[in-house]
Residue frames as a rotation matrix with the C-alpha (Angstrom) as fourth column:
MET 1
0.267 0.449 -0.853 51.75
0.171 -0.893 -0.417 -169.61
-0.948 -0.035 -0.315 -32.18
LEU 2
0.223 -0.168 0.960 51.61
0.973 0.103 -0.208 -168.60
-0.064 0.980 0.186 -35.78
ALA 3
-0.392 -0.523 -0.757 53.48
0.457 -0.825 0.333 -165.53
-0.798 -0.216 0.562 -36.82
ASP 4
-0.818 0.181 -0.546 51.61
-0.527 -0.617 0.585 -164.99
-0.232 0.766 0.600 -40.09
ASP 5
0.139 0.940 0.311 48.46
-0.500 0.337 -0.797 -166.04
-0.855 -0.045 0.517 -41.86
ASN 6
-0.312 -0.360 -0.879 50.26
-0.943 0.230 0.240 -167.95
0.116 0.904 -0.411 -44.63
PHE 7
0.712 0.694 -0.107 48.55
-0.692 0.720 0.064 -171.24
0.121 0.028 0.992 -45.49
ALA 8
0.331 -0.669 -0.665 51.88
-0.075 0.684 -0.726 -173.02
0.941 0.291 0.176 -45.81
THR 9
-0.641 -0.522 0.563 52.70
-0.560 -0.184 -0.808 -172.08
0.525 -0.833 -0.174 -42.16
ILE 10
0.092 0.787 0.611 49.45
-0.973 0.200 -0.111 -173.50
-0.210 -0.584 0.784 -40.97
GLU 11
0.783 0.188 -0.593 49.97
-0.429 0.854 -0.296 -176.66
0.450 0.486 0.749 -42.95
GLY 12
-0.142 -0.949 -0.281 53.51
-0.139 0.300 -0.944 -177.01
0.980 -0.095 -0.174 -41.50
ALA 13
-0.558 0.017 0.830 52.18
-0.809 -0.233 -0.539 -176.49
0.184 -0.972 0.144 -38.05
VAL 14
0.575 0.793 0.201 49.49
-0.807 0.590 -0.018 -179.24
-0.133 -0.152 0.979 -38.47
HIS 15
0.552 -0.437 -0.710 52.12
-0.176 0.771 -0.612 -181.60
0.815 0.463 0.349 -39.96
GLU 16
-0.542 -0.834 0.108 54.47
-0.264 0.047 -0.963 -181.06
0.798 -0.550 -0.246 -36.97
GLY 17
-0.275 0.542 0.794 51.61
-0.959 -0.098 -0.266 -181.35
-0.067 -0.835 0.547 -34.50
ARG 18
0.804 0.542 -0.246 50.54
-0.576 0.812 -0.092 -184.70
0.150 0.216 0.965 -36.00
ARG 19
0.212 -0.770 -0.602 54.14
-0.039 0.609 -0.792 -185.97
0.976 0.192 0.099 -35.94
ILE 20
-0.675 -0.425 0.604 54.53
-0.585 -0.191 -0.788 -185.00
0.450 -0.885 -0.120 -32.25
TYR 21
0.170 0.846 0.505 51.22
-0.967 0.241 -0.078 -186.62
-0.187 -0.475 0.860 -31.38
ASP 22
0.785 0.072 -0.615 52.19
-0.330 0.889 -0.317 -189.80
0.524 0.452 0.722 -33.19
ASN 23
-0.234 -0.942 -0.240 55.59
-0.113 0.272 -0.956 -189.88
0.966 -0.197 -0.170 -31.45
ILE 24
-0.444 0.137 0.885 53.89
-0.893 -0.149 -0.425 -189.51
0.074 -0.979 0.189 -28.04
ARG 25
0.664 0.740 0.112 51.63
-0.739 0.671 -0.054 -192.48
-0.115 -0.046 0.992 -28.92
LYS 26
0.490 -0.567 -0.662 54.70
-0.130 0.703 -0.699 -194.46
0.862 0.428 0.270 -30.12
SER 27
-0.564 -0.743 0.360 56.48
-0.490 -0.049 -0.870 -193.79
0.664 -0.667 -0.337 -26.81
VAL 28
-0.049 0.640 0.767 53.42
-0.969 0.156 -0.191 -194.95
-0.242 -0.752 0.613 -24.84
VAL 29
0.832 0.377 -0.407 53.11
-0.507 0.815 -0.280 -198.10
0.226 0.440 0.869 -27.03
PHE 30
0.057 -0.928 -0.368 56.76
-0.150 0.356 -0.922 -198.75
0.987 0.108 -0.119 -26.25
LEU 31
-0.624 -0.473 0.622 56.79
-0.602 -0.217 -0.769 -198.04
0.498 -0.854 -0.149 -22.54
LEU 32
0.215 0.815 0.538 53.57
-0.977 0.180 0.117 -199.69
-0.002 -0.551 0.835 -21.45
PRO 33
0.836 0.236 -0.495 54.29
-0.286 0.958 -0.026 -203.27
0.468 0.164 0.868 -22.57
THR 34
-0.055 -0.939 -0.339 57.77
0.085 0.334 -0.939 -203.30
0.995 -0.080 0.061 -21.30
SER 35
-0.633 -0.070 0.771 56.77
-0.684 -0.415 -0.600 -201.94
0.362 -0.907 0.215 -17.92
ILE 36
0.402 0.880 0.252 53.72
-0.915 0.376 0.148 -204.15
0.035 -0.290 0.956 -17.70
GLY 37
0.582 -0.223 -0.782 55.83
-0.154 0.914 -0.376 -207.18
0.798 0.339 0.497 -18.70
MET 38
-0.615 -0.787 0.056 58.22
-0.126 0.029 -0.992 -206.49
0.778 -0.617 -0.117 -15.82
GLY 39
-0.379 0.539 0.753 55.30
-0.925 -0.238 -0.295 -206.07
0.020 -0.808 0.589 -13.50
LEU 40
0.668 0.670 -0.324 53.83
-0.673 0.730 0.121 -209.45
0.317 0.138 0.938 -14.67
VAL 41
-0.034 -0.749 -0.662 57.19
0.008 0.662 -0.750 -211.14
0.999 -0.031 -0.017 -13.95
VAL 42
-0.844 -0.333 0.420 57.16
-0.374 -0.197 -0.906 -209.86
0.385 -0.922 0.042 -10.38
LEU 43
-0.068 0.940 0.333 53.38
-0.998 -0.058 -0.039 -210.53
-0.017 -0.335 0.942 -9.91
ALA 44
0.565 0.247 -0.787 53.72
-0.434 0.900 -0.029 -214.08
0.701 0.358 0.616 -11.19
SER 45
-0.384 -0.774 -0.504 56.54
0.098 0.508 -0.856 -214.83
0.918 -0.378 -0.120 -8.80
VAL 46
-0.766 0.191 0.614 54.60
-0.637 -0.350 -0.687 -213.42
0.083 -0.917 0.389 -5.86
LEU 47
0.258 0.966 -0.002 51.43
-0.965 0.258 0.048 -215.30
0.047 -0.011 0.999 -6.76
LEU 48
0.519 -0.141 -0.843 53.42
-0.205 0.937 -0.283 -218.55
0.830 0.320 0.457 -7.22
GLY 49
0.951 -0.181 0.249 55.34
-0.245 0.046 0.969 -218.06
-0.187 -0.982 0.000 -4.04
ALA 50
0.619 -0.760 0.197 58.60
0.768 0.533 -0.355 -218.39
0.165 0.371 0.914 -5.94
GLU 51
-0.134 -0.791 -0.597 61.88
0.647 -0.526 0.552 -216.48
-0.751 -0.312 0.583 -5.72
PRO 52
0.751 0.431 -0.500 61.49
-0.054 -0.715 -0.697 -213.24
-0.658 0.551 -0.514 -7.64
PRO 53
0.518 -0.562 0.645 63.43
0.846 0.449 -0.288 -213.47
-0.128 0.695 0.708 -10.88
LEU 54
0.196 -0.398 0.896 64.26
0.407 -0.799 -0.443 -209.74
0.892 0.452 0.006 -10.93
ARG 55
-0.249 -0.318 -0.915 66.11
0.959 -0.212 -0.187 -207.89
-0.134 -0.924 0.358 -8.21
PRO 56
0.682 0.576 -0.450 65.12
0.551 -0.810 -0.202 -204.31
-0.481 -0.110 -0.870 -7.40
THR 57
-0.074 -0.758 -0.648 68.44
-0.208 -0.624 0.753 -203.00
-0.975 0.190 -0.112 -8.84
GLN 58
-0.806 -0.224 0.547 67.85
0.440 0.391 0.809 -204.83
-0.395 0.893 -0.216 -12.02
ILE 59
0.189 0.962 0.195 64.30
0.967 -0.149 -0.205 -203.41
-0.168 0.227 -0.959 -12.32
LEU 60
0.576 -0.056 -0.816 65.73
0.146 -0.975 0.169 -199.92
-0.805 -0.217 -0.553 -11.70
TRP 61
-0.534 -0.840 -0.098 68.42
-0.029 -0.097 0.995 -200.44
-0.845 0.534 0.027 -14.34
VAL 62
-0.578 0.320 0.751 65.95
0.799 0.410 0.440 -201.59
-0.167 0.854 -0.493 -16.90
ASN 63
0.519 0.852 -0.065 63.65
0.837 -0.522 -0.166 -198.61
-0.176 0.031 -0.984 -16.17
LEU 64
0.617 -0.241 -0.750 66.22
0.027 -0.945 0.326 -195.92
-0.787 -0.221 -0.576 -15.93
VAL 65
-0.395 -0.896 -0.201 68.85
-0.266 -0.097 0.959 -197.00
-0.879 0.433 -0.200 -18.45
THR 66
-0.858 -0.028 0.513 67.18
0.423 0.527 0.737 -199.02
-0.291 0.849 -0.440 -21.21
ALA 67
0.031 0.988 0.151 63.58
0.968 0.008 -0.252 -197.85
-0.250 0.154 -0.956 -21.14
ILE 68
0.560 0.158 -0.813 64.33
0.184 -0.981 -0.064 -194.17
-0.808 -0.114 -0.579 -20.99
THR 69
-0.420 -0.768 -0.483 67.26
-0.345 -0.357 0.868 -194.13
-0.839 0.532 -0.115 -23.49
LEU 70
-0.770 0.213 0.602 65.34
0.600 0.561 0.570 -196.38
-0.216 0.800 -0.560 -25.96
SER 71
0.206 0.972 0.113 62.17
0.932 -0.159 -0.326 -194.27
-0.299 0.173 -0.939 -25.74
ILE 72
0.091 -0.251 -0.964 63.97
-0.018 -0.968 0.250 -191.01
-0.996 -0.006 -0.093 -26.30
THR 73
-0.876 -0.460 0.143 64.73
0.107 0.103 0.989 -192.17
-0.470 0.882 -0.041 -29.81
LEU 74
-0.255 0.859 0.444 61.01
0.963 0.267 0.036 -192.30
-0.087 0.437 -0.895 -30.57
ALA 75
0.357 0.375 -0.856 60.78
0.378 -0.896 -0.234 -188.53
-0.854 -0.240 -0.461 -29.91
TYR 76
-0.316 -0.583 -0.748 63.03
-0.492 -0.574 0.655 -187.94
-0.811 0.575 -0.106 -32.99
GLU 77
-0.359 0.254 0.898 61.05
0.624 0.781 0.029 -190.24
-0.694 0.571 -0.439 -35.25
PRO 78
-0.958 0.067 -0.281 60.20
-0.241 -0.721 0.650 -188.56
-0.159 0.690 0.706 -38.58
ALA 79
-0.105 0.994 -0.040 56.63
-0.782 -0.107 -0.614 -188.34
-0.614 -0.033 0.788 -39.73
GLU 80
-0.377 0.090 0.922 55.16
0.343 0.938 0.049 -191.46
-0.860 0.335 -0.384 -41.30
PRO 81
-0.996 0.057 0.066 54.30
0.047 -0.291 0.956 -191.19
0.074 0.955 0.287 -45.01
GLY 82
-0.370 0.920 0.128 50.75
0.397 0.032 0.917 -189.94
0.840 0.390 -0.377 -45.61
ILE 83
-0.656 0.103 -0.748 50.49
0.735 -0.137 -0.664 -188.16
-0.171 -0.985 0.014 -42.33
MET 84
-0.794 0.384 -0.471 48.65
-0.308 -0.923 -0.232 -185.18
-0.523 -0.039 0.851 -43.94
GLN 85
-0.654 0.619 -0.436 46.29
-0.404 0.201 0.892 -187.39
0.640 0.760 0.119 -45.88
ARG 86
-0.707 0.397 -0.586 44.77
0.662 0.663 -0.350 -188.80
0.249 -0.635 -0.731 -42.64
ARG 87
0.252 0.884 0.393 41.49
0.417 -0.466 0.781 -187.42
0.873 -0.033 -0.486 -41.40
PRO 88
-0.387 -0.320 0.865 41.65
-0.621 -0.603 -0.501 -185.13
0.682 -0.731 0.034 -38.37
ARG 89
-0.749 0.074 -0.658 41.40
0.431 0.809 -0.400 -187.09
0.503 -0.583 -0.638 -35.17
ASP 90
0.387 0.917 0.095 38.27
0.383 -0.253 0.888 -186.73
0.839 -0.308 -0.449 -33.01
ARG 91
-0.088 -0.364 0.927 38.77
-0.621 -0.708 -0.336 -184.42
0.779 -0.606 -0.164 -30.00
ASP 92
0.439 0.359 0.824 37.40
-0.893 0.272 0.358 -187.08
-0.095 -0.893 0.440 -27.70
ALA 93
0.698 -0.221 -0.681 39.47
-0.152 0.884 -0.443 -189.93
0.700 0.413 0.583 -29.14
ASN 94
0.915 -0.394 0.088 41.64
0.056 0.341 0.938 -191.85
-0.400 -0.854 0.334 -26.65
LEU 95
0.225 -0.924 -0.310 45.38
-0.893 -0.323 0.313 -191.62
-0.389 0.207 -0.898 -26.91
LEU 96
-0.892 -0.449 0.043 45.46
-0.406 0.841 0.359 -195.38
-0.198 0.302 -0.932 -27.45
PRO 97
0.039 0.927 -0.374 42.61
-0.965 0.133 0.228 -196.95
0.261 0.351 0.899 -29.37
MET 98
0.662 0.304 0.685 41.48
-0.567 0.801 0.192 -200.49
-0.490 -0.516 0.703 -28.53
SER 99
0.923 -0.330 -0.197 43.71
0.074 0.657 -0.750 -202.01
0.377 0.678 0.631 -31.23
LEU 100
-0.009 -0.967 0.254 46.83
-0.359 -0.234 -0.904 -200.53
0.933 -0.100 -0.345 -29.62
TRP 101
0.092 0.085 0.992 45.68
-0.993 0.084 0.084 -201.65
-0.077 -0.993 0.092 -26.17
PHE 102
0.965 0.202 0.168 45.36
-0.182 0.975 -0.127 -205.17
-0.189 0.092 0.978 -27.52
ARG 103
0.543 -0.834 -0.101 48.91
0.078 0.170 -0.982 -204.84
0.836 0.525 0.158 -28.89
VAL 104
-0.075 -0.562 0.823 50.17
-0.799 -0.460 -0.387 -203.52
0.597 -0.687 -0.415 -25.50
VAL 105
0.454 0.353 0.818 48.62
-0.821 0.522 0.231 -206.37
-0.345 -0.777 0.527 -23.55
TRP 106
0.994 -0.091 -0.057 49.77
0.053 0.877 -0.478 -209.04
0.093 0.473 0.876 -26.02
VAL 107
0.295 -0.953 0.075 53.39
-0.041 -0.091 -0.995 -207.81
0.955 0.290 -0.066 -26.13
ALA 108
-0.010 -0.264 0.965 53.48
-0.957 -0.277 -0.086 -207.30
0.290 -0.924 -0.250 -22.26
PHE 109
0.761 0.345 0.550 52.34
-0.523 0.828 0.204 -210.89
-0.385 -0.443 0.810 -21.79
PHE 110
0.893 -0.430 -0.130 54.91
0.187 0.619 -0.763 -212.17
0.408 0.657 0.634 -24.29
ILE 111
0.084 -0.900 0.429 57.79
-0.382 -0.426 -0.820 -210.28
0.920 -0.095 -0.380 -22.75
GLY 112
0.112 0.045 0.993 56.83
-0.994 0.026 0.111 -211.27
-0.021 -0.999 0.048 -19.19
ALA 113
0.927 0.235 0.293 56.36
-0.235 0.971 -0.037 -215.00
-0.293 -0.034 0.955 -20.22
ALA 114
0.683 -0.717 -0.139 59.71
0.113 0.292 -0.950 -215.05
0.722 0.633 0.281 -22.05
ALA 115
-0.091 -0.689 0.719 61.53
-0.718 -0.455 -0.526 -213.55
0.690 -0.564 -0.453 -19.01
LEU 116
0.303 0.272 0.913 59.94
-0.901 0.394 0.181 -216.01
-0.310 -0.878 0.365 -16.65
LEU 117
0.999 0.043 -0.010 60.63
-0.044 0.914 -0.402 -218.98
-0.008 0.403 0.915 -18.96
SER 118
0.354 -0.935 -0.007 64.28
-0.148 -0.049 -0.988 -217.93
0.923 0.351 -0.155 -19.42
TYR 119
-0.147 -0.416 0.898 64.68
-0.937 -0.232 -0.261 -217.67
0.317 -0.879 -0.355 -15.61
ARG 120
0.605 0.459 0.651 63.03
-0.655 0.751 0.079 -221.07
-0.453 -0.474 0.755 -15.09
VAL 121
0.928 -0.283 -0.240 65.04
0.032 0.706 -0.707 -222.82
0.370 0.649 0.665 -17.76
MET 122
0.004 -0.969 0.249 68.33
-0.389 -0.231 -0.892 -221.41
0.921 -0.093 -0.378 -16.32
SER 123
-0.021 -0.019 1.000 67.32
-1.000 -0.007 -0.022 -222.25
0.008 -1.000 -0.018 -12.77
ASP 124
0.830 0.442 0.341 66.28
-0.436 0.894 -0.101 -225.84
-0.349 -0.065 0.935 -13.75
SER 125
0.750 -0.600 -0.278 69.52
0.032 0.452 -0.891 -226.38
0.660 0.660 0.359 -15.64
GLY 126
0.540 -0.525 -0.658 71.50
0.839 0.396 0.374 -225.75
0.064 -0.754 0.654 -12.47
ALA 127
-0.125 -0.530 0.839 72.63
0.419 -0.795 -0.439 -222.18
0.899 0.297 0.322 -13.10
SER 128
-0.759 -0.111 -0.642 73.14
0.641 -0.302 -0.705 -219.93
-0.115 -0.947 0.301 -10.08
ASP 129
0.306 0.917 -0.256 70.33
0.850 -0.385 -0.361 -217.55
-0.430 -0.107 -0.897 -9.12
ALA 130
0.005 -0.366 -0.931 72.50
-0.093 -0.927 0.364 -214.64
-0.996 0.085 -0.038 -10.25
VAL 131
-0.925 -0.379 0.023 72.98
-0.048 0.176 0.983 -216.14
-0.377 0.908 -0.181 -13.71
ALA 132
-0.440 0.849 0.291 69.28
0.897 0.424 0.120 -217.03
-0.022 0.314 -0.949 -14.03
SER 133
0.372 0.570 -0.733 68.25
0.569 -0.764 -0.306 -213.52
-0.734 -0.303 -0.608 -12.95
THR 134
-0.358 -0.581 -0.731 70.72
-0.276 -0.682 0.677 -211.92
-0.892 0.445 0.084 -15.36
THR 135
-0.920 0.086 0.383 69.32
0.378 0.456 0.806 -214.04
-0.105 0.886 -0.452 -18.18
ALA 136
0.064 0.998 -0.028 65.74
0.975 -0.069 -0.213 -212.88
-0.214 -0.013 -0.977 -17.39
VAL 137
0.311 0.004 -0.950 66.89
0.130 -0.991 0.038 -209.22
-0.941 -0.135 -0.309 -17.46
SER 138
-0.780 -0.606 -0.155 68.72
-0.138 -0.074 0.988 -209.84
-0.610 0.792 -0.026 -20.75
VAL 139
-0.613 0.638 0.467 65.49
0.790 0.502 0.351 -211.26
-0.011 0.584 -0.812 -22.22
LEU 140
0.432 0.730 -0.530 63.55
0.709 -0.638 -0.300 -208.20
-0.557 -0.246 -0.793 -20.99
VAL 141
-0.124 -0.526 -0.842 66.13
-0.197 -0.818 0.540 -205.86
-0.973 0.233 -0.002 -22.60
LEU 142
-0.935 -0.284 0.211 66.06
0.117 0.314 0.942 -207.75
-0.334 0.906 -0.261 -25.84
GLY 143
-0.170 0.969 0.181 62.26
0.975 0.192 -0.110 -207.69
-0.142 0.158 -0.977 -25.76
GLN 144
0.336 0.240 -0.911 62.44
0.316 -0.940 -0.131 -203.95
-0.887 -0.244 -0.391 -25.32
ILE 145
-0.611 -0.665 -0.430 64.66
-0.230 -0.370 0.900 -203.61
-0.757 0.649 0.073 -28.34
PHE 146
-0.793 0.403 0.458 62.20
0.610 0.514 0.603 -205.58
0.008 0.757 -0.653 -30.50
VAL 147
0.193 0.940 -0.283 59.32
0.917 -0.275 -0.288 -203.51
-0.349 -0.204 -0.915 -29.18
LEU 148
-0.058 -0.315 -0.947 61.22
0.047 -0.949 0.312 -200.35
-0.997 -0.026 0.070 -29.98
PHE 149
-0.933 -0.335 -0.128 61.60
-0.125 -0.030 0.992 -201.30
-0.336 0.942 -0.014 -33.61
ASN 150
-0.543 0.814 0.209 58.00
0.822 0.462 0.333 -202.41
0.174 0.353 -0.919 -33.77
SER 151
0.214 0.678 -0.704 56.82
0.774 -0.557 -0.301 -199.15
-0.596 -0.480 -0.644 -32.17
ARG 152
-0.746 -0.586 -0.317 58.49
0.279 -0.707 0.650 -197.02
-0.605 0.396 0.691 -34.86
PHE 153
-0.879 0.465 -0.111 55.43
-0.273 -0.299 0.914 -197.26
0.392 0.833 0.390 -37.05
LEU 154
-0.573 0.781 0.249 51.79
-0.218 0.147 -0.965 -197.07
-0.790 -0.607 0.086 -35.96
HIS 155
0.379 0.844 -0.380 50.28
-0.535 -0.135 -0.834 -196.97
-0.755 0.519 0.401 -39.50
LEU 156
0.362 -0.372 -0.855 52.76
-0.836 0.277 -0.475 -199.05
0.413 0.886 -0.211 -41.41
SER 157
0.939 -0.151 -0.311 54.35
0.228 0.946 0.229 -202.44
0.259 -0.286 0.923 -41.04
SER 158
0.601 -0.796 0.079 57.67
-0.617 -0.398 0.678 -202.51
-0.508 -0.456 -0.730 -39.18
LEU 159
0.197 -0.535 0.821 58.86
0.430 0.800 0.418 -205.18
-0.881 0.271 0.388 -41.48
HIS 160
0.933 0.091 0.349 60.29
0.343 -0.520 -0.782 -202.59
0.110 0.850 -0.516 -43.83
PRO 161
0.071 -0.993 0.092 63.87
0.874 0.017 -0.486 -201.42
0.481 0.115 0.869 -44.52
ARG 162
0.010 0.026 1.000 62.91
-0.065 -0.998 0.026 -198.06
0.998 -0.065 -0.008 -43.20
ALA 163
0.932 0.349 -0.102 62.59
0.030 0.205 0.978 -199.62
0.362 -0.915 0.181 -39.71
LEU 164
0.476 -0.840 -0.261 66.36
0.844 0.353 0.403 -199.84
-0.246 -0.412 0.877 -39.60
THR 165
-0.665 -0.670 0.330 67.02
0.736 -0.664 0.135 -196.41
0.129 0.332 0.934 -41.10
GLY 166
-0.063 0.673 0.737 65.47
0.501 -0.617 0.606 -192.99
0.863 0.408 -0.298 -41.22
ASN 167
0.950 0.273 0.152 66.07
0.014 -0.522 0.853 -191.99
0.312 -0.808 -0.500 -37.54
LYS 168
0.084 -0.989 0.121 69.52
-0.210 -0.137 -0.968 -190.75
0.974 0.056 -0.220 -36.61
ALA 169
0.035 -0.093 0.995 68.72
-0.982 -0.186 0.018 -191.32
0.184 -0.978 -0.098 -32.89
THR 170
0.863 0.345 0.369 68.43
-0.429 0.887 0.173 -195.08
-0.268 -0.307 0.913 -33.32
């Protein structure tokens, strides 16, 4: 709600609205691939008839502890440079355009494959099931951290010093 008809107030409200919308998109781009990656790990083990690499408590821990705490930092992300120079978004535009869906699927596949591969390598090397499972969870969490830093920018490259600074919550 605007308290006055000052143009600067309207501009500030549009700026904040765009920042919030971008941060919601960043959170979705972070949460979807990590959750889908875990789902792919479980699905692949079921389809292959193999021992599931992830235990229910590990899945719960990854979802409750790491995914939620890491995604909260994206809510405090400052606005990207040039946010006010963008054209207004179309009312009917999807939250995630096809380019971001491609990114989500690719990252989910990569995280799931890395977790499965780490579990298989540890199992084949003679490690106990608990060690192999813990390794798979560790790979998932490391993947989430990389995805978090990659999700900080939707319109810029994440290979920038600002990816490591600029957000007090990270």
